N, C-alpha and C positions, 0 to 999 in steps of 0.2 A: 392544686397547685401539683406541678410534677415533681416526681421523686429526685432528688440530688443524690449523687453517688461519687466518691473520691477514689480513684483509680490510679494506681503506679504502674509504669510501663518503663521495660529495661531497653537501653540502648547500647547493643553489643557491637564493638568493630573488632575484626579479627586482625591478624599479623598482615594481611594483605589489603588491608583499608576498606574492608568490606564491612556493610551494615546487616545484622540479621533482620529479615523481614518476615512477618507472620501472616499468612492467608485465614481469614475467619471462614470457619466451616459453615455450610447452607444452614445447619441448625442453631447456630449462634445469633444473637441480635445483631443488626447490621453485617448480615451474611455476606460471604464473597469479597469482602474489602480486606486490604491489607493494615496491619498494625504493628507496633512494637509489642512484644508480648508482656504480660503482667496480669494485673487482676486487682479487684477490689481491697481497700484498705478496711479490715475488722475494727471493730470498736475496740478501743484501747491500744490498738497497735501504732507504732509509728510508721511511717514511711519505707523506711530502709528495711525493718523486720517485714513488713507486708512484702514487699517485693522479693526478698530472699525467700519467703514461704511461696509465695505465685510462682516464681521460677522453678524451684524444687519441685512443685506440684504439676506443672505445665510442662517444663523442659526436661526434667530430671537432672539438673545442672546444680552445683554449688557455685555461689557466685559473692564477690566483693562489690559495693557500691560506691561511687563517689561520694563524698559527704555533702554535696550540693545538689539542687534540682537544677537539671539542664534546661527545662522548659515547663512552665504553668500555664495551662490552658483551661477555659472553661468554655464548653459548647453546649448548646440547647438542641437535642434532638425531639423528634415529634412526642415522645413517650417519657423521656427523662431529660435531665441535666447533668453533665459530667463534668469533674474536676480532674483533668488529666494532667499528672505530674511524671515528666520523663527524667529518668536517672541515667547517667551513663554507669556502665557495669562492666566487670571482667569476670568470664568463667575460668574458676579454679579446681573445679572438679567436673567431670563428666563431659558428655558430647550433646548438644541440643537435639532432642528426640520430641516429635510432636505428637501428645496426647490429645489436644484439644482442637489444634488447628489443622486445616486441610493440607498446607504446605508450608515449609520453612526454606527459605532461600537467602544467600549472602549476595549482596548486592553493592557496586560501586556508588559512592554517593552521587556522582554525577549521573546514575541512571535511577535513582529513587523516584524521580518525578514520573518514570514511565508505569509505574503501578496506579491503581486505582484505590486510595487512601481512605479510610474511615475518616471523617471530616475532623474530628478531635485531635487525629494524630498529625495532620497537616502542617500546623505550626512548628512542630518539632523537626519534621521533614524538611521544611523550608530553612529552619535554622540550621540544620546540618549541612544542606548544601551551600548555604551561605557562609557557614564557618569554614568550609574546605576551600571556597573561593577566596576568602579574605586571607587564608594561610598562604595562598599562592602569590599573592600580590607583594 
């Protein structure tokens, strides 16, 4: 049976309505694909605590999280199954600095689909694009 992992991801939107996108490094699993930053939920940790810890470790930022999950997706990769929970967040201290990722970029929602996303992140990307489009109607 494949290992199952629970992962939280942060969706940041800046004052220019751009979303923070992170490029996985060649050394990571699912290399050279884009994702929302975050990481594994440790045993006994709630989603929001895990996300604050992961973003502090990965991006050296302090954050506030929404109180609800924006997108909940389960995706089966070749060697594991991921339950990815995306949560909208705000940076309250620090500037995102890439420790583990090859690159960080801010991108308008309309341009998100131009990147090659990790398969588990695609439902959240599509939801963000759809959310923006429905706001315009």
